[in-house]
mmCIF file as Biopython writes it, N, C-alpha, C and O atoms, coordinates in Angstrom:
data_model
#
loop_
_atom_site.group_PDB
_atom_site.id
_atom_site.type_symbol
_atom_site.label_atom_id
_atom_site.label_alt_id
_atom_site.label_comp_id
_atom_site.label_asym_id
_atom_site.label_entity_id
_atom_site.label_seq_id
_atom_site.pdbx_PDB_ins_code
_atom_site.Cartn_x
_atom_site.Cartn_y
_atom_site.Cartn_z
_atom_site.occupancy
_atom_site.B_iso_or_equiv
_atom_site.auth_seq_id
_atom_site.auth_asym_id
_atom_site.pdbx_PDB_model_num
ATOM 1   N N  . UNK A ? 1  ? 11.696  5.244   18.635  1.0 0.0 1  A 1 
ATOM 2   C CA . UNK A ? 1  ? 11.511  4.864   17.186  1.0 0.0 1  A 1 
ATOM 3   C C  . UNK A ? 1  ? 11.940  3.547   16.895  1.0 0.0 1  A 1 
ATOM 4   O O  . UNK A ? 1  ? 13.132  3.311   16.695  1.0 0.0 1  A 1 
ATOM 5   N N  . UNK A ? 2  ? 11.037  2.641   16.853  1.0 0.0 2  A 1 
ATOM 6   C CA . UNK A ? 2  ? 11.302  1.287   16.557  1.0 0.0 2  A 1 
ATOM 7   C C  . UNK A ? 2  ? 12.513  0.782   17.298  1.0 0.0 2  A 1 
ATOM 8   O O  . UNK A ? 2  ? 13.231  -0.063  16.762  1.0 0.0 2  A 1 
ATOM 9   N N  . UNK A ? 3  ? 12.792  1.266   18.544  1.0 0.0 3  A 1 
ATOM 10  C CA . UNK A ? 3  ? 13.841  0.778   19.356  1.0 0.0 3  A 1 
ATOM 11  C C  . UNK A ? 3  ? 15.292  1.181   18.850  1.0 0.0 3  A 1 
ATOM 12  O O  . UNK A ? 3  ? 16.315  0.681   19.318  1.0 0.0 3  A 1 
ATOM 13  N N  . UNK A ? 4  ? 15.277  2.028   17.961  1.0 0.0 4  A 1 
ATOM 14  C CA . UNK A ? 4  ? 16.598  2.532   17.380  1.0 0.0 4  A 1 
ATOM 15  C C  . UNK A ? 4  ? 16.778  3.961   18.045  1.0 0.0 4  A 1 
ATOM 16  O O  . UNK A ? 4  ? 15.908  4.831   17.990  1.0 0.0 4  A 1 
ATOM 17  N N  . UNK A ? 5  ? 17.993  4.107   18.677  1.0 0.0 5  A 1 
ATOM 18  C CA . UNK A ? 5  ? 18.397  5.327   19.251  1.0 0.0 5  A 1 
ATOM 19  C C  . UNK A ? 5  ? 19.002  6.290   18.328  1.0 0.0 5  A 1 
ATOM 20  O O  . UNK A ? 5  ? 19.094  6.063   17.122  1.0 0.0 5  A 1 
ATOM 21  N N  . UNK A ? 6  ? 19.439  7.424   18.922  1.0 0.0 6  A 1 
ATOM 22  C CA . UNK A ? 6  ? 20.015  8.413   18.129  1.0 0.0 6  A 1 
ATOM 23  C C  . UNK A ? 6  ? 21.383  7.958   17.579  1.0 0.0 6  A 1 
ATOM 24  O O  . UNK A ? 6  ? 21.735  8.192   16.423  1.0 0.0 6  A 1 
ATOM 25  N N  . UNK A ? 7  ? 22.111  7.310   18.458  1.0 0.0 7  A 1 
ATOM 26  C CA . UNK A ? 7  ? 23.533  6.875   18.109  1.0 0.0 7  A 1 
ATOM 27  C C  . UNK A ? 7  ? 23.384  5.805   16.880  1.0 0.0 7  A 1 
ATOM 28  O O  . UNK A ? 7  ? 24.191  5.826   15.951  1.0 0.0 7  A 1 
ATOM 29  N N  . UNK A ? 8  ? 22.382  4.937   16.928  1.0 0.0 8  A 1 
ATOM 30  C CA . UNK A ? 8  ? 22.248  3.923   15.948  1.0 0.0 8  A 1 
ATOM 31  C C  . UNK A ? 8  ? 21.922  4.682   14.623  1.0 0.0 8  A 1 
ATOM 32  O O  . UNK A ? 8  ? 22.505  4.287   13.613  1.0 0.0 8  A 1 
ATOM 33  N N  . UNK A ? 9  ? 21.072  5.707   14.521  1.0 0.0 9  A 1 
ATOM 34  C CA . UNK A ? 9  ? 20.648  6.380   13.367  1.0 0.0 9  A 1 
ATOM 35  C C  . UNK A ? 9  ? 21.775  7.069   12.778  1.0 0.0 9  A 1 
ATOM 36  O O  . UNK A ? 9  ? 21.952  7.012   11.561  1.0 0.0 9  A 1 
ATOM 37  N N  . UNK A ? 10 ? 22.626  7.776   13.608  1.0 0.0 10 A 1 
ATOM 38  C CA . UNK A ? 10 ? 23.905  8.452   13.187  1.0 0.0 10 A 1 
ATOM 39  C C  . UNK A ? 10 ? 24.811  7.449   12.495  1.0 0.0 10 A 1 
ATOM 40  O O  . UNK A ? 10 ? 25.381  7.751   11.447  1.0 0.0 10 A 1 
ATOM 41  N N  . UNK A ? 11 ? 24.960  6.200   13.097  1.0 0.0 11 A 1 
ATOM 42  C CA . UNK A ? 11 ? 25.869  5.217   12.498  1.0 0.0 11 A 1 
ATOM 43  C C  . UNK A ? 11 ? 25.340  4.794   11.099  1.0 0.0 11 A 1 
ATOM 44  O O  . UNK A ? 11 ? 26.108  4.665   10.145  1.0 0.0 11 A 1 
ATOM 45  N N  . UNK A ? 12 ? 24.110  4.601   11.016  1.0 0.0 12 A 1 
ATOM 46  C CA . UNK A ? 12 ? 23.461  4.269   9.802   1.0 0.0 12 A 1 
ATOM 47  C C  . UNK A ? 12 ? 23.688  5.252   8.648   1.0 0.0 12 A 1 
ATOM 48  O O  . UNK A ? 12 ? 24.086  4.941   7.525   1.0 0.0 12 A 1 
ATOM 49  N N  . UNK A ? 13 ? 23.377  6.496   9.086   1.0 0.0 13 A 1 
ATOM 50  C CA . UNK A ? 13 ? 23.547  7.662   8.046   1.0 0.0 13 A 1 
ATOM 51  C C  . UNK A ? 13 ? 25.012  7.789   7.602   1.0 0.0 13 A 1 
ATOM 52  O O  . UNK A ? 13 ? 25.251  8.037   6.420   1.0 0.0 13 A 1 
ATOM 53  N N  . UNK A ? 14 ? 26.015  7.630   8.501   1.0 0.0 14 A 1 
ATOM 54  C CA . UNK A ? 14 ? 27.431  7.615   8.298   1.0 0.0 14 A 1 
ATOM 55  C C  . UNK A ? 14 ? 27.763  6.492   7.234   1.0 0.0 14 A 1 
ATOM 56  O O  . UNK A ? 14 ? 28.373  6.726   6.190   1.0 0.0 14 A 1 
ATOM 57  N N  . UNK A ? 15 ? 27.309  5.284   7.602   1.0 0.0 15 A 1 
ATOM 58  C CA . UNK A ? 15 ? 27.555  4.113   6.603   1.0 0.0 15 A 1 
ATOM 59  C C  . UNK A ? 15 ? 26.930  4.424   5.249   1.0 0.0 15 A 1 
ATOM 60  O O  . UNK A ? 15 ? 27.511  4.076   4.221   1.0 0.0 15 A 1 
ATOM 61  N N  . UNK A ? 16 ? 25.822  5.035   5.216   1.0 0.0 16 A 1 
ATOM 62  C CA . UNK A ? 16 ? 25.174  5.445   3.844   1.0 0.0 16 A 1 
ATOM 63  C C  . UNK A ? 16 ? 25.977  6.540   3.167   1.0 0.0 16 A 1 
ATOM 64  O O  . UNK A ? 16 ? 26.098  6.586   1.943   1.0 0.0 16 A 1 
ATOM 65  N N  . UNK A ? 17 ? 26.489  7.366   3.942   1.0 0.0 17 A 1 
ATOM 66  C CA . UNK A ? 17 ? 27.344  8.418   3.258   1.0 0.0 17 A 1 
ATOM 67  C C  . UNK A ? 17 ? 28.615  7.854   2.724   1.0 0.0 17 A 1 
ATOM 68  O O  . UNK A ? 17 ? 29.086  8.251   1.659   1.0 0.0 17 A 1 
ATOM 69  N N  . UNK A ? 18 ? 29.182  6.917   3.463   1.0 0.0 18 A 1 
ATOM 70  C CA . UNK A ? 18 ? 30.396  6.256   3.111   1.0 0.0 18 A 1 
ATOM 71  C C  . UNK A ? 18 ? 30.221  5.309   1.787   1.0 0.0 18 A 1 
ATOM 72  O O  . UNK A ? 18 ? 31.059  5.247   0.888   1.0 0.0 18 A 1 
ATOM 73  N N  . UNK A ? 19 ? 29.094  4.645   1.819   1.0 0.0 19 A 1 
ATOM 74  C CA . UNK A ? 19 ? 28.770  3.694   0.659   1.0 0.0 19 A 1 
ATOM 75  C C  . UNK A ? 19 ? 28.437  4.489   -0.605  1.0 0.0 19 A 1 
ATOM 76  O O  . UNK A ? 19 ? 28.952  4.161   -1.674  1.0 0.0 19 A 1 
ATOM 77  N N  . UNK A ? 20 ? 27.630  5.477   -0.524  1.0 0.0 20 A 1 
ATOM 78  C CA . UNK A ? 20 ? 27.156  6.247   -1.661  1.0 0.0 20 A 1 
ATOM 79  C C  . UNK A ? 20 ? 28.047  7.359   -2.039  1.0 0.0 20 A 1 
ATOM 80  O O  . UNK A ? 20 ? 28.289  7.587   -3.224  1.0 0.0 20 A 1 
ATOM 81  N N  . UNK A ? 21 ? 28.554  8.077   -1.058  1.0 0.0 21 A 1 
ATOM 82  C CA . UNK A ? 21 ? 29.283  9.241   -1.336  1.0 0.0 21 A 1 
ATOM 83  C C  . UNK A ? 21 ? 28.448  10.545  -1.274  1.0 0.0 21 A 1 
ATOM 84  O O  . UNK A ? 21 ? 27.246  10.561  -1.538  1.0 0.0 21 A 1 
ATOM 85  N N  . UNK A ? 22 ? 29.151  11.620  -0.913  1.0 0.0 22 A 1 
ATOM 86  C CA . UNK A ? 22 ? 28.339  12.868  -0.669  1.0 0.0 22 A 1 
ATOM 87  C C  . UNK A ? 22 ? 27.648  13.373  -1.995  1.0 0.0 22 A 1 
ATOM 88  O O  . UNK A ? 22 ? 26.571  13.959  -1.882  1.0 0.0 22 A 1 
ATOM 89  N N  . UNK A ? 23 ? 28.182  13.189  -3.199  1.0 0.0 23 A 1 
ATOM 90  C CA . UNK A ? 23 ? 27.651  13.619  -4.373  1.0 0.0 23 A 1 
ATOM 91  C C  . UNK A ? 23 ? 26.265  12.866  -4.765  1.0 0.0 23 A 1 
ATOM 92  O O  . UNK A ? 23 ? 25.323  13.447  -5.303  1.0 0.0 23 A 1 
ATOM 93  N N  . UNK A ? 24 ? 26.277  11.613  -4.449  1.0 0.0 24 A 1 
ATOM 94  C CA . UNK A ? 24 ? 25.106  10.833  -4.835  1.0 0.0 24 A 1 
ATOM 95  C C  . UNK A ? 24 ? 23.898  10.931  -3.821  1.0 0.0 24 A 1 
ATOM 96  O O  . UNK A ? 24 ? 22.830  10.401  -4.131  1.0 0.0 24 A 1 
ATOM 97  N N  . UNK A ? 25 ? 24.028  11.547  -2.702  1.0 0.0 25 A 1 
ATOM 98  C CA . UNK A ? 25 ? 22.997  11.559  -1.638  1.0 0.0 25 A 1 
ATOM 99  C C  . UNK A ? 25 ? 21.824  12.403  -2.125  1.0 0.0 25 A 1 
ATOM 100 O O  . UNK A ? 25 ? 20.653  12.039  -2.024  1.0 0.0 25 A 1 
ATOM 101 N N  . UNK A ? 26 ? 22.230  13.579  -2.669  1.0 0.0 26 A 1 
ATOM 102 C CA . UNK A ? 26 ? 20.926  14.350  -3.188  1.0 0.0 26 A 1 
ATOM 103 C C  . UNK A ? 26 ? 20.223  13.722  -4.218  1.0 0.0 26 A 1 
ATOM 104 O O  . UNK A ? 26 ? 18.999  13.847  -4.264  1.0 0.0 26 A 1 
ATOM 105 N N  . UNK A ? 27 ? 20.916  12.967  -5.174  1.0 0.0 27 A 1 
ATOM 106 C CA . UNK A ? 27 ? 20.184  12.269  -6.172  1.0 0.0 27 A 1 
ATOM 107 C C  . UNK A ? 27 ? 19.293  11.167  -5.599  1.0 0.0 27 A 1 
ATOM 108 O O  . UNK A ? 27 ? 18.141  10.958  -5.977  1.0 0.0 27 A 1 
ATOM 109 N N  . UNK A ? 28 ? 19.902  10.522  -4.703  1.0 0.0 28 A 1 
ATOM 110 C CA . UNK A ? 28 ? 19.026  9.416   -4.037  1.0 0.0 28 A 1 
ATOM 111 C C  . UNK A ? 28 ? 17.886  9.978   -3.365  1.0 0.0 28 A 1 
ATOM 112 O O  . UNK A ? 28 ? 16.802  9.401   -3.443  1.0 0.0 28 A 1 
ATOM 113 N N  . UNK A ? 29 ? 18.029  11.132  -2.660  1.0 0.0 29 A 1 
ATOM 114 C CA . UNK A ? 29 ? 16.958  11.798  -1.943  1.0 0.0 29 A 1 
ATOM 115 C C  . UNK A ? 29 ? 15.806  12.178  -2.889  1.0 0.0 29 A 1 
ATOM 116 O O  . UNK A ? 29 ? 14.621  11.992  -2.610  1.0 0.0 29 A 1 
ATOM 117 N N  . UNK A ? 30 ? 16.273  12.746  -4.074  1.0 0.0 30 A 1 
ATOM 118 C CA . UNK A ? 30 ? 15.258  13.248  -5.054  1.0 0.0 30 A 1 
ATOM 119 C C  . UNK A ? 30 ? 14.666  12.116  -5.591  1.0 0.0 30 A 1 
ATOM 120 O O  . UNK A ? 30 ? 13.437  12.167  -5.644  1.0 0.0 30 A 1 
ATOM 121 N N  . UNK A ? 31 ? 15.216  11.070  -6.020  1.0 0.0 31 A 1 
ATOM 122 C CA . UNK A ? 31 ? 14.690  9.768   -6.491  1.0 0.0 31 A 1 
ATOM 123 C C  . UNK A ? 31 ? 13.637  9.280   -5.565  1.0 0.0 31 A 1 
ATOM 124 O O  . UNK A ? 31 ? 12.514  8.976   -5.968  1.0 0.0 31 A 1 
ATOM 125 N N  . UNK A ? 32 ? 14.010  9.205   -4.299  1.0 0.0 32 A 1 
ATOM 126 C CA . UNK A ? 32 ? 13.059  8.599   -3.322  1.0 0.0 32 A 1 
ATOM 127 C C  . UNK A ? 32 ? 11.953  9.553   -3.078  1.0 0.0 32 A 1 
ATOM 128 O O  . UNK A ? 32 ? 10.830  9.086   -2.889  1.0 0.0 32 A 1 
ATOM 129 N N  . UNK A ? 33 ? 12.138  10.851  -3.058  1.0 0.0 33 A 1 
ATOM 130 C CA . UNK A ? 33 ? 10.977  11.672  -3.037  1.0 0.0 33 A 1 
ATOM 131 C C  . UNK A ? 33 ? 9.997   11.616  -4.137  1.0 0.0 33 A 1 
ATOM 132 O O  . UNK A ? 33 ? 8.793   11.728  -3.908  1.0 0.0 33 A 1 
ATOM 133 N N  . UNK A ? 34 ? 10.487  11.440  -5.364  1.0 0.0 34 A 1 
ATOM 134 C CA . UNK A ? 34 ? 9.650   11.328  -6.429  1.0 0.0 34 A 1 
ATOM 135 C C  . UNK A ? 34 ? 8.872   9.984   -6.417  1.0 0.0 34 A 1 
ATOM 136 O O  . UNK A ? 34 ? 7.714   9.897   -6.826  1.0 0.0 34 A 1 
ATOM 137 N N  . UNK A ? 35 ? 9.566   8.973   -5.935  1.0 0.0 35 A 1 
ATOM 138 C CA . UNK A ? 35 ? 8.930   7.616   -5.858  1.0 0.0 35 A 1 
ATOM 139 C C  . UNK A ? 35 ? 7.728   7.673   -4.859  1.0 0.0 35 A 1 
ATOM 140 O O  . UNK A ? 35 ? 6.626   7.210   -5.153  1.0 0.0 35 A 1 
ATOM 141 N N  . UNK A ? 36 ? 8.005   8.264   -3.663  1.0 0.0 36 A 1 
ATOM 142 C CA . UNK A ? 36 ? 6.912   8.376   -2.769  1.0 0.0 36 A 1 
ATOM 143 C C  . UNK A ? 36 ? 5.727   9.215   -3.165  1.0 0.0 36 A 1 
ATOM 144 O O  . UNK A ? 36 ? 4.576   8.920   -2.846  1.0 0.0 36 A 1 
ATOM 145 N N  . UNK A ? 37 ? 6.083   10.363  -3.934  1.0 0.0 37 A 1 
ATOM 146 C CA . UNK A ? 37 ? 5.010   11.230  -4.405  1.0 0.0 37 A 1 
ATOM 147 C C  . UNK A ? 37 ? 4.239   10.522  -5.442  1.0 0.0 37 A 1 
ATOM 148 O O  . UNK A ? 37 ? 3.020   10.693  -5.471  1.0 0.0 37 A 1 
ATOM 149 N N  . UNK A ? 38 ? 4.855   9.682   -6.368  1.0 0.0 38 A 1 
ATOM 150 C CA . UNK A ? 38 ? 4.131   9.102   -7.401  1.0 0.0 38 A 1 
ATOM 151 C C  . UNK A ? 38 ? 3.207   7.991   -6.718  1.0 0.0 38 A 1 
ATOM 152 O O  . UNK A ? 38 ? 2.096   7.719   -7.174  1.0 0.0 38 A 1 
ATOM 153 N N  . UNK A ? 39 ? 3.708   7.416   -5.676  1.0 0.0 39 A 1 
ATOM 154 C CA . UNK A ? 39 ? 3.028   6.254   -5.068  1.0 0.0 39 A 1 
ATOM 155 C C  . UNK A ? 39 ? 1.632   6.894   -4.328  1.0 0.0 39 A 1 
ATOM 156 O O  . UNK A ? 39 ? 0.520   6.375   -4.420  1.0 0.0 39 A 1 
ATOM 157 N N  . UNK A ? 40 ? 1.896   7.950   -3.690  1.0 0.0 40 A 1 
ATOM 158 C CA . UNK A ? 40 ? 0.673   8.549   -3.073  1.0 0.0 40 A 1 
ATOM 159 C C  . UNK A ? 40 ? -0.258  9.067   -4.109  1.0 0.0 40 A 1 
ATOM 160 O O  . UNK A ? 40 ? -1.476  9.001   -3.948  1.0 0.0 40 A 1 
ATOM 161 N N  . UNK A ? 41 ? 0.294   9.582   -5.172  1.0 0.0 41 A 1 
ATOM 162 C CA . UNK A ? 41 ? -0.703  9.997   -6.227  1.0 0.0 41 A 1 
ATOM 163 C C  . UNK A ? 41 ? -1.417  8.825   -6.841  1.0 0.0 41 A 1 
ATOM 164 O O  . UNK A ? 41 ? -2.615  8.923   -7.104  1.0 0.0 41 A 1 
ATOM 165 N N  . UNK A ? 42 ? -0.762  7.751   -7.079  1.0 0.0 42 A 1 
ATOM 166 C CA . UNK A ? 42 ? -1.284  6.538   -7.585  1.0 0.0 42 A 1 
ATOM 167 C C  . UNK A ? 42 ? -2.349  5.950   -6.743  1.0 0.0 42 A 1 
ATOM 168 O O  . UNK A ? 42 ? -3.356  5.468   -7.261  1.0 0.0 42 A 1 
ATOM 169 N N  . UNK A ? 43 ? -2.159  5.972   -5.428  1.0 0.0 43 A 1 
ATOM 170 C CA . UNK A ? 43 ? -3.093  5.414   -4.393  1.0 0.0 43 A 1 
ATOM 171 C C  . UNK A ? 43 ? -4.263  6.264   -4.442  1.0 0.0 43 A 1 
ATOM 172 O O  . UNK A ? 43 ? -5.359  5.705   -4.454  1.0 0.0 43 A 1 
ATOM 173 N N  . UNK A ? 44 ? -4.202  7.551   -4.472  1.0 0.0 44 A 1 
ATOM 174 C CA . UNK A ? 44 ? -5.339  8.495   -4.364  1.0 0.0 44 A 1 
ATOM 175 C C  . UNK A ? 44 ? -6.239  8.618   -5.462  1.0 0.0 44 A 1 
ATOM 176 O O  . UNK A ? 44 ? -7.413  8.963   -5.330  1.0 0.0 44 A 1 
ATOM 177 N N  . UNK A ? 45 ? -5.675  8.327   -6.583  1.0 0.0 45 A 1 
ATOM 178 C CA . UNK A ? 45 ? -6.372  8.478   -7.890  1.0 0.0 45 A 1 
ATOM 179 C C  . UNK A ? 45 ? -7.266  7.146   -8.176  1.0 0.0 45 A 1 
ATOM 180 O O  . UNK A ? 45 ? -6.869  6.022   -7.872  1.0 0.0 45 A 1 
ATOM 181 N N  . UNK A ? 46 ? -8.474  7.397   -8.773  1.0 0.0 46 A 1 
ATOM 182 C CA . UNK A ? 46 ? -9.250  6.088   -8.981  1.0 0.0 46 A 1 
ATOM 183 C C  . UNK A ? 46 ? -8.548  5.332   -10.276 1.0 0.0 46 A 1 
ATOM 184 O O  . UNK A ? 46 ? -7.718  5.873   -11.006 1.0 0.0 46 A 1 
ATOM 185 N N  . UNK A ? 47 ? -8.989  4.112   -10.409 1.0 0.0 47 A 1 
ATOM 186 C CA . UNK A ? 47 ? -8.495  3.369   -11.443 1.0 0.0 47 A 1 
ATOM 187 C C  . UNK A ? 47 ? -8.891  3.983   -12.832 1.0 0.0 47 A 1 
ATOM 188 O O  . UNK A ? 47 ? -9.997  4.502   -12.979 1.0 0.0 47 A 1 
ATOM 189 N N  . UNK A ? 48 ? -7.985  3.916   -13.836 1.0 0.0 48 A 1 
ATOM 190 C CA . UNK A ? 48 ? -8.233  4.469   -15.047 1.0 0.0 48 A 1 
ATOM 191 C C  . UNK A ? 48 ? -9.012  3.564   -16.005 1.0 0.0 48 A 1 
ATOM 192 O O  . UNK A ? 48 ? -9.554  4.070   -16.986 1.0 0.0 48 A 1 
ATOM 193 N N  . UNK A ? 49 ? -9.088  2.351   -15.787 1.0 0.0 49 A 1 
ATOM 194 C CA . UNK A ? 49 ? -9.597  1.265   -16.664 1.0 0.0 49 A 1 
ATOM 195 C C  . UNK A ? 49 ? -10.923 0.962   -15.938 1.0 0.0 49 A 1 
ATOM 196 O O  . UNK A ? 49 ? -10.958 0.594   -14.763 1.0 0.0 49 A 1 
ATOM 197 N N  . UNK A ? 50 ? -12.030 1.143   -16.723 1.0 0.0 50 A 1 
ATOM 198 C CA . UNK A ? 50 ? -13.397 0.814   -16.204 1.0 0.0 50 A 1 
ATOM 199 C C  . UNK A ? 50 ? -13.678 -0.543  -16.641 1.0 0.0 50 A 1 
ATOM 200 O O  . UNK A ? 50 ? -13.782 -0.746  -17.851 1.0 0.0 50 A 1 
ATOM 201 N N  . UNK A ? 51 ? -13.818 -1.528  -15.792 1.0 0.0 51 A 1 
ATOM 202 C CA . UNK A ? 51 ? -14.026 -2.833  -16.260 1.0 0.0 51 A 1 
ATOM 203 C C  . UNK A ? 51 ? -15.589 -3.268  -16.041 1.0 0.0 51 A 1 
ATOM 204 O O  . UNK A ? 51 ? -15.971 -4.409  -16.304 1.0 0.0 51 A 1 
ATOM 205 N N  . UNK A ? 52 ? -16.415 -2.294  -15.556 1.0 0.0 52 A 1 
ATOM 206 C CA . UNK A ? 52 ? -17.786 -2.644  -15.450 1.0 0.0 52 A 1 
ATOM 207 C C  . UNK A ? 52 ? -18.467 -2.655  -16.850 1.0 0.0 52 A 1 
ATOM 208 O O  . UNK A ? 52 ? -18.229 -1.780  -17.683 1.0 0.0 52 A 1 
ATOM 209 N N  . UNK A ? 53 ? -19.298 -3.656  -17.062 1.0 0.0 53 A 1 
ATOM 210 C CA . UNK A ? 53 ? -19.985 -3.851  -18.442 1.0 0.0 53 A 1 
ATOM 211 C C  . UNK A ? 53 ? -21.051 -2.692  -18.564 1.0 0.0 53 A 1 
ATOM 212 O O  . UNK A ? 53 ? -21.734 -2.317  -17.611 1.0 0.0 53 A 1 
ATOM 213 N N  . UNK A ? 54 ? -21.118 -2.197  -19.756 1.0 0.0 54 A 1 
ATOM 214 C CA . UNK A ? 54 ? -22.098 -1.146  -20.034 1.0 0.0 54 A 1 
ATOM 215 C C  . UNK A ? 54 ? -23.246 -1.720  -20.627 1.0 0.0 54 A 1 
ATOM 216 O O  . UNK A ? 54 ? -23.182 -2.917  -20.907 1.0 0.0 54 A 1 
ATOM 217 N N  . UNK A ? 55 ? -24.363 -1.048  -20.891 1.0 0.0 55 A 1 
ATOM 218 C CA . UNK A ? 55 ? -25.600 -1.586  -21.507 1.0 0.0 55 A 1 
ATOM 219 C C  . UNK A ? 55 ? -25.420 -2.143  -22.849 1.0 0.0 55 A 1 
ATOM 220 O O  . UNK A ? 55 ? -26.062 -3.148  -23.154 1.0 0.0 55 A 1 
ATOM 221 N N  . UNK A ? 56 ? -24.585 -1.579  -23.719 1.0 0.0 56 A 1 
ATOM 222 C CA . UNK A ? 56 ? -24.385 -2.064  -25.072 1.0 0.0 56 A 1 
ATOM 223 C C  . UNK A ? 56 ? -23.840 -3.485  -24.984 1.0 0.0 56 A 1 
ATOM 224 O O  . UNK A ? 56 ? -24.354 -4.350  -25.692 1.0 0.0 56 A 1 
ATOM 225 N N  . UNK A ? 57 ? -22.841 -3.784  -24.169 1.0 0.0 57 A 1 
ATOM 226 C CA . UNK A ? 57 ? -22.220 -5.006  -24.042 1.0 0.0 57 A 1 
ATOM 227 C C  . UNK A ? 57 ? -23.285 -6.257  -23.653 1.0 0.0 57 A 1 
ATOM 228 O O  . UNK A ? 57 ? -23.295 -7.377  -24.164 1.0 0.0 57 A 1 
ATOM 229 N N  . UNK A ? 58 ? -24.112 -5.777  -22.675 1.0 0.0 58 A 1 
ATOM 230 C CA . UNK A ? 58 ? -25.079 -6.665  -22.243 1.0 0.0 58 A 1 
ATOM 231 C C  . UNK A ? 58 ? -26.073 -7.106  -23.422 1.0 0.0 58 A 1 
ATOM 232 O O  . UNK A ? 58 ? -26.497 -8.256  -23.545 1.0 0.0 58 A 1 
ATOM 233 N N  . UNK A ? 59 ? -26.362 -6.122  -24.205 1.0 0.0 59 A 1 
ATOM 234 C CA . UNK A ? 59 ? -27.395 -6.345  -25.256 1.0 0.0 59 A 1 
ATOM 235 C C  . UNK A ? 59 ? -26.685 -7.302  -26.437 1.0 0.0 59 A 1 
ATOM 236 O O  . UNK A ? 59 ? -27.303 -8.163  -27.064 1.0 0.0 59 A 1 
ATOM 237 N N  . UNK A ? 60 ? -25.391 -7.010  -26.600 1.0 0.0 60 A 1 
ATOM 238 C CA . UNK A ? 60 ? -24.650 -7.869  -27.628 1.0 0.0 60 A 1 
ATOM 239 C C  . UNK A ? 60 ? -24.532 -9.305  -27.163 1.0 0.0 60 A 1 
ATOM 240 O O  . UNK A ? 60 ? -24.533 -10.236 -27.969 1.0 0.0 60 A 1 
ATOM 241 N N  . UNK A ? 61 ? -24.432 -9.470  -25.896 1.0 0.0 61 A 1 
ATOM 242 C CA . UNK A ? 61 ? -24.291 -10.859 -25.333 1.0 0.0 61 A 1 
ATOM 243 C C  . UNK A ? 61 ? -25.570 -11.557 -25.464 1.0 0.0 61 A 1 
ATOM 244 O O  . UNK A ? 61 ? -25.594 -12.732 -25.829 1.0 0.0 61 A 1 
ATOM 245 N N  . UNK A ? 62 ? -26.659 -10.888 -25.183 1.0 0.0 62 A 1 
ATOM 246 C CA . UNK A ? 62 ? -27.979 -11.498 -25.388 1.0 0.0 62 A 1 
ATOM 247 C C  . UNK A ? 62 ? -28.394 -11.940 -26.764 1.0 0.0 62 A 1 
ATOM 248 O O  . UNK A ? 62 ? -28.984 -12.989 -27.024 1.0 0.0 62 A 1 
ATOM 249 N N  . UNK A ? 63 ? -28.020 -11.032 -27.595 1.0 0.0 63 A 1 
ATOM 250 C CA . UNK A ? 63 ? -28.332 -11.215 -29.092 1.0 0.0 63 A 1 
ATOM 251 C C  . UNK A ? 63 ? -27.546 -12.235 -29.728 1.0 0.0 63 A 1 
ATOM 252 O O  . UNK A ? 63 ? -28.071 -12.992 -30.545 1.0 0.0 63 A 1 
ATOM 253 N N  . UNK A ? 64 ? -26.182 -12.329 -29.383 1.0 0.0 64 A 1 
ATOM 254 C CA . UNK A ? 64 ? -25.187 -13.187 -29.991 1.0 0.0 64 A 1 
ATOM 255 C C  . UNK A ? 64 ? -25.214 -14.548 -29.590 1.0 0.0 64 A 1 
ATOM 256 O O  . UNK A ? 64 ? -24.403 -15.346 -30.058 1.0 0.0 64 A 1 
#
C-alpha cells in the first residue's frame, strides 16, 4: 500500500490519536465521512445551472 507497512500505519494512527485525542476522533471521522459523501454526490449530479441559450434568447439578440 504505497510502500507503507503495517508498522508505519500504526505509528501514524498513534500520532493522530495523541495529537487530536480520543474524544475528537469520532467527530473527525464523521466530518470526513460527510465530506466524502458530499463530494461523491456533487460529482454524480448534473450541473444545476443551465448555460445553454434557449430559442427566446436567440430571437431577442437578432431583434435588438
